[in-house]
C-alpha positions as CSV (number, residue, x, y, z in Angstrom):
1,X,64.9,-57.8,-59.9
2,X,65.1,-55.6,-56.4
3,X,65.9,-57.9,-53.4
4,X,63.0,-56.8,-51.7
5,X,60.8,-58.4,-55.0
6,X,62.9,-61.4,-54.5
7,X,61.6,-61.7,-50.9
8,X,58.6,-61.2,-51.6
9,X,58.1,-64.0,-54.3
10,X,59.8,-66.4,-51.8
11,X,57.3,-65.7,-49.2
12,X,54.2,-66.0,-51.7
13,X,56.0,-69.2,-52.8
14,X,56.3,-70.6,-49.0
15,X,52.6,-69.2,-48.6
16,X,51.3,-71.2,-51.4
17,X,53.1,-74.6,-50.1
18,X,51.4,-74.1,-46.6
19,X,48.3,-73.2,-48.6
20,X,48.0,-77.1,-50.2
21,X,48.9,-78.7,-46.9
22,X,46.4,-77.0,-45.2
23,X,43.7,-77.9,-48.0
24,X,45.1,-81.6,-47.9
25,X,44.4,-81.4,-44.0
26,X,41.3,-80.5,-44.5
27,X,40.1,-82.3,-46.6
28,X,41.4,-85.3,-44.1
29,X,39.2,-83.9,-41.7
30,X,35.9,-83.6,-44.0
31,X,36.5,-87.4,-44.7
32,X,37.3,-88.4,-41.2
33,X,33.9,-86.4,-39.8
34,X,31.6,-88.5,-42.9
35,X,33.2,-91.6,-41.5
36,X,32.7,-90.5,-37.5
37,X,29.0,-90.0,-38.5
38,X,28.9,-92.7,-40.4
39,X,30.4,-94.6,-37.2
40,X,27.9,-93.3,-34.8
41,X,25.3,-94.1,-36.9
42,X,26.1,-97.8,-37.2
43,X,26.5,-98.0,-33.7
44,X,23.5,-96.5,-32.6
45,X,21.6,-98.5,-34.4
46,X,23.8,-101.5,-33.1
47,X,22.8,-100.5,-30.2
48,X,18.9,-100.2,-30.5
49,X,19.3,-103.5,-32.5
50,X,21.2,-105.3,-30.1
51,X,18.6,-103.7,-26.6
52,X,15.9,-105.1,-28.3
53,X,17.4,-108.5,-28.3
54,X,18.5,-108.6,-24.4
55,X,14.8,-107.4,-23.5
56,X,13.8,-110.1,-25.9
57,X,16.4,-112.7,-24.0
58,X,15.4,-111.4,-20.4
59,X,11.8,-112.1,-21.3
60,X,12.8,-115.6,-22.2
61,X,15.0,-116.2,-18.9
62,X,12.1,-114.7,-16.9
63,X,9.3,-117.3,-18.4
64,X,12.1,-120.0,-18.4
65,X,12.9,-119.7,-14.7
66,X,9.6,-120.4,-13.2
67,X,9.6,-123.7,-14.5
68,X,13.1,-124.6,-14.2
69,X,15.6,-127.1,-11.6
70,X,18.0,-125.8,-9.4
71,X,21.0,-126.2,-12.0
72,X,18.9,-124.4,-14.9
73,X,18.0,-121.9,-12.4
74,X,21.9,-121.0,-11.6
75,X,22.4,-120.9,-14.8
76,X,19.5,-118.8,-16.1
77,X,21.0,-116.3,-13.3
78,X,24.2,-115.8,-14.6
79,X,22.9,-114.8,-17.8
80,X,20.3,-112.4,-16.3
81,X,23.7,-110.7,-14.5
82,X,25.5,-110.7,-17.7
83,X,22.3,-109.1,-19.4
84,X,22.6,-106.0,-16.9
85,X,26.4,-105.7,-17.0
86,X,25.3,-105.5,-21.1
87,X,22.8,-103.0,-20.7
88,X,25.1,-100.9,-18.1
89,X,27.9,-101.2,-20.7
90,X,25.1,-99.8,-23.4
91,X,24.4,-97.0,-21.3
92,X,28.0,-95.9,-21.1
93,X,28.3,-96.1,-25.0
94,X,25.2,-94.2,-25.5
95,X,26.6,-91.2,-23.5
96,X,29.5,-90.7,-26.4
97,X,27.0,-91.0,-29.0
98,X,24.4,-88.1,-30.5
99,X,20.9,-88.4,-29.0
100,X,17.7,-86.7,-29.7
101,X,17.1,-83.5,-27.3
102,X,14.5,-83.7,-25.1
103,X,11.6,-81.6,-25.4
104,X,12.9,-78.7,-23.2
105,X,16.3,-78.6,-25.0
106,X,14.2,-79.0,-28.7
107,X,12.3,-75.8,-27.6
108,X,15.0,-73.6,-26.7
109,X,17.8,-75.0,-28.8
110,X,16.2,-76.8,-31.6
111,X,17.6,-80.0,-33.0
112,X,21.1,-79.0,-32.3
113,X,23.5,-81.9,-31.5
114,X,24.9,-81.3,-27.9
115,X,26.2,-84.7,-27.2
116,X,30.1,-84.1,-26.1
117,X,32.3,-87.0,-28.1
118,X,35.5,-86.9,-25.7
119,X,35.3,-86.8,-22.0
120,X,37.9,-84.1,-21.5
121,X,35.0,-82.0,-23.7
122,X,32.1,-83.7,-20.9
123,X,34.4,-82.9,-17.9
124,X,35.1,-79.5,-19.1
125,X,31.8,-78.5,-19.2
126,X,30.9,-80.0,-16.0
127,X,33.6,-78.1,-14.2
128,X,32.6,-74.7,-16.1
129,X,28.7,-75.3,-15.0
130,X,30.6,-75.9,-11.5
131,X,31.8,-72.7,-11.4
132,X,29.4,-70.6,-12.8
133,X,27.0,-72.0,-10.9
134,X,29.7,-71.1,-7.6
135,X,30.6,-67.5,-9.2
136,X,26.6,-66.3,-9.8
137,X,26.2,-67.7,-6.3
138,X,28.1,-65.6,-5.0
139,X,27.2,-62.3,-7.1
140,X,23.5,-63.3,-6.0
141,X,25.0,-63.1,-2.4
142,X,26.6,-59.9,-2.4
143,X,23.6,-58.6,-4.5
144,X,21.3,-59.7,-1.8
145,X,23.1,-58.5,0.9
146,X,23.5,-55.0,-0.6
147,X,19.8,-54.6,-1.1
148,X,19.0,-55.7,2.3
149,X,21.2,-53.5,3.8
150,X,22.2,-50.5,1.9
151,X,19.5,-49.8,-1.1
152,X,16.0,-49.9,-1.5
153,X,15.5,-48.9,-4.5
154,X,12.8,-51.1,-7.0
155,X,14.2,-51.0,-10.2
156,X,18.1,-52.0,-8.2
157,X,15.7,-55.1,-6.8
158,X,14.1,-55.7,-10.5
159,X,17.7,-56.0,-11.6
160,X,18.5,-58.8,-8.4
161,X,15.4,-60.7,-9.9
162,X,16.1,-60.6,-13.6
163,X,19.6,-62.0,-12.8
164,X,17.8,-64.5,-10.6
165,X,15.5,-65.2,-13.6
166,X,18.1,-65.7,-16.0
167,X,20.7,-67.7,-13.5
168,X,18.0,-70.2,-13.2
169,X,17.0,-70.4,-16.9
170,X,20.4,-71.2,-17.8
171,X,20.8,-73.4,-15.1
172,X,18.0,-75.4,-16.7
173,X,19.6,-75.5,-20.1
174,X,23.0,-76.3,-19.1
175,X,21.8,-79.1,-16.8
176,X,19.6,-80.2,-19.7
177,X,22.7,-80.7,-21.6
178,X,24.7,-82.3,-18.7
179,X,22.1,-85.2,-18.7
180,X,22.3,-85.6,-22.3
181,X,26.1,-86.0,-21.7
182,X,25.8,-89.0,-18.9
183,X,25.1,-86.8,-15.6
184,X,22.8,-88.3,-13.8
185,X,21.2,-85.4,-11.7
186,X,17.3,-86.1,-11.9
187,X,14.2,-85.8,-10.3
188,X,13.4,-82.9,-8.2
189,X,16.9,-81.4,-7.9
190,X,16.2,-80.5,-12.1
191,X,12.4,-79.5,-11.7
192,X,13.0,-77.2,-8.4
193,X,15.1,-75.0,-10.7
194,X,11.9,-74.6,-13.0
195,X,10.2,-73.6,-10.3
196,X,12.5,-71.4,-9.0
197,X,12.5,-69.5,-12.4
198,X,8.9,-69.2,-12.2
199,X,8.7,-67.6,-8.9
200,X,11.5,-65.2,-9.9
201,X,9.6,-63.8,-12.6
202,X,6.7,-63.2,-10.8
203,X,8.7,-61.7,-8.3
204,X,10.4,-59.3,-11.3
205,X,6.4,-58.5,-12.2
206,X,5.4,-57.7,-8.7
207,X,4.6,-53.7,-8.5
208,X,6.0,-51.8,-6.4
209,X,3.7,-51.4,-3.6
210,X,2.4,-51.3,0.3
211,X,2.7,-55.2,-0.3
212,X,5.8,-55.6,-2.3
213,X,7.6,-53.4,0.4
214,X,5.7,-55.7,3.2
215,X,7.6,-58.7,1.6
216,X,10.9,-57.1,-0.1
217,X,13.0,-57.3,3.2
218,X,11.9,-61.2,4.2
219,X,12.4,-62.5,0.8
220,X,15.6,-60.7,0.7
221,X,17.0,-62.6,3.9
222,X,15.7,-65.6,2.2
223,X,18.1,-65.4,-0.8
224,X,20.6,-63.9,1.2
225,X,20.7,-67.2,3.7
226,X,20.2,-69.6,0.5
227,X,23.2,-68.0,-1.6
228,X,25.2,-68.5,2.0
229,X,23.7,-72.3,2.3
230,X,24.2,-73.0,-1.8
231,X,27.9,-71.5,-1.2
232,X,28.3,-74.2,1.7
233,X,27.0,-76.8,0.0
234,X,29.1,-76.2,-3.0
235,X,32.6,-76.6,-1.8
236,X,31.7,-79.4,0.9
237,X,30.0,-81.1,-1.9
238,X,32.8,-80.6,-4.8
239,X,35.2,-82.2,-1.7
240,X,32.7,-85.6,-1.0
241,X,32.4,-85.9,-5.0
242,X,36.2,-85.5,-5.7
243,X,36.8,-88.4,-2.7
244,X,34.1,-90.4,-4.0
245,X,35.4,-90.1,-7.5
246,X,39.1,-91.5,-6.7
247,X,37.5,-94.4,-4.7
248,X,35.4,-95.1,-8.2
249,X,32.2,-95.2,-6.0
250,X,30.6,-92.1,-8.0
251,X,30.4,-91.6,-11.5
252,X,32.9,-88.6,-13.2
253,X,29.6,-86.9,-14.4
254,X,28.3,-86.6,-11.2
255,X,27.4,-83.0,-10.1
256,X,26.7,-80.7,-6.8
257,X,23.1,-80.2,-5.9
258,X,21.1,-78.1,-4.4
259,X,19.9,-80.8,-2.1
260,X,21.2,-83.6,-0.3
261,X,21.6,-87.1,-1.6
262,X,22.7,-90.0,-0.1
263,X,26.4,-90.0,-1.2
264,X,26.5,-86.8,1.0
265,X,26.2,-88.9,3.9
266,X,29.4,-89.1,5.3
267,X,30.9,-86.0,6.7
268,X,27.9,-83.6,5.6
269,X,24.8,-84.7,7.8
270,X,26.2,-80.9,9.5
271,X,24.4,-79.4,6.3
272,X,20.9,-80.7,6.7
273,X,20.0,-78.3,10.0
274,X,20.9,-75.8,7.7
275,X,18.9,-77.3,4.7
276,X,15.8,-78.0,6.5
277,X,15.8,-74.2,7.9
278,X,15.6,-73.5,4.3
279,X,13.0,-75.5,3.3
280,X,10.6,-74.6,6.3
281,X,12.0,-70.8,5.3
282,X,9.8,-71.1,1.8
283,X,6.9,-72.7,4.4
284,X,6.7,-69.6,6.0
285,X,7.4,-67.5,3.1
286,X,4.2,-69.2,1.6
287,X,2.3,-68.7,4.7
288,X,2.7,-64.8,4.8
289,X,2.1,-64.4,1.3
290,X,-1.4,-66.3,1.6
291,X,-2.2,-64.1,4.3
292,X,-1.1,-61.2,2.4
293,X,-3.4,-62.3,-0.4
294,X,-6.5,-62.4,2.1
295,X,-6.1,-58.6,3.2
296,X,-8.8,-56.3,1.5
297,X,-6.1,-54.2,-0.5
298,X,-4.5,-56.9,-2.1
299,X,-5.2,-56.5,-5.6
300,X,-1.8,-58.4,-7.2
301,X,-2.1,-61.5,-8.5
302,X,1.7,-61.9,-7.7
303,X,1.1,-62.5,-4.5
304,X,-1.1,-65.9,-4.2
305,X,1.8,-67.3,-7.4
306,X,4.3,-66.8,-5.2
307,X,2.8,-68.2,-2.0
308,X,1.9,-71.1,-4.5
309,X,5.7,-71.4,-5.9
310,X,7.3,-71.4,-2.3
311,X,4.6,-73.8,-0.9
312,X,5.7,-76.2,-4.2
313,X,9.1,-75.7,-3.6
314,X,8.8,-76.2,0.4
315,X,6.7,-79.5,-0.4
316,X,9.4,-81.1,-2.9
317,X,12.7,-80.2,-1.3
318,X,11.0,-81.4,2.3
319,X,9.7,-84.7,1.2
320,X,12.6,-85.4,-0.9
321,X,15.5,-84.9,1.6
322,X,13.6,-86.5,4.0
323,X,13.1,-89.5,1.7
324,X,16.7,-89.4,1.2
325,X,17.4,-89.5,5.0
326,X,15.4,-92.0,5.6
327,X,16.3,-94.4,3.1
328,X,19.8,-93.8,4.3
329,X,19.5,-94.4,7.9
330,X,17.1,-97.8,6.6
331,X,20.0,-98.6,4.2
332,X,22.8,-98.4,7.2
333,X,20.5,-100.4,9.5
334,X,20.3,-103.2,7.5
335,X,23.4,-103.4,7.4
336,X,24.5,-105.4,10.6
337,X,21.5,-107.5,10.2
338,X,23.1,-109.1,6.8
339,X,26.3,-109.6,8.6
């Protein structure tokens, strides 16, 4: 037997042994997956059962507290606090268990499990979301700058608006996945991305003409300003969130947002004038479009629709930011009184 054939046989035997080990490892992996699936099902059903009993317990405590003595009231109060503690613990457990997708994710992805099972996976996905948002914001900033100062072709505007549509649609999907995995972004700051995606789609379909060219530079200047403010927000909010997470005052899955929240108060109030200026620019855009819609030569439905979208964005952004500022000022004024 030649030396080369001997080497081939030895190599083949070594490969065979490695293949058997790989088969055994894969078998164990499949077995563990089945065990994990069963544990997930058991945990979910146990949590649902326990939550039902906690609700019943909470109702009984409230009913009993009406006719209780001072000592009994203290005991019932302790039980009530322990019930709240357990409910909070269940919320933390839920973040690591598969959940049914909401309506939006079900329509987009179907019945796919998007729950990430480890903290490392959750943090990695959250960080990727933040980087994606920052990179696309910088790209949109540069593209709006080029379109405003150097290029005035409709097809370049269409590329810019298509990128906006894709960006906001992608954000809505990623945010829905992050919410499923424990991120606490909610309310208007989620909904306004849906409105922005729709507005960008309407701008994309607006045919070139006199009215489009009249509004074009105003829209590009607005986009340039908004992307600049979003870059500012990202850097300052991410620094603030890092500090608060280190102090244990914020959840690890909290995200930067395109608005103002109470945790941004310390050190970030200088952003408020920029934000309010952007909000009123949205109102200005809306009023400009509604005035254009009154012109006799206005035939495009996109004019009124964009006006409505900008008005909705202004209303939501302005009053949500105002409510946060008012709540923060009220809570800050109440602290000295309580002391």
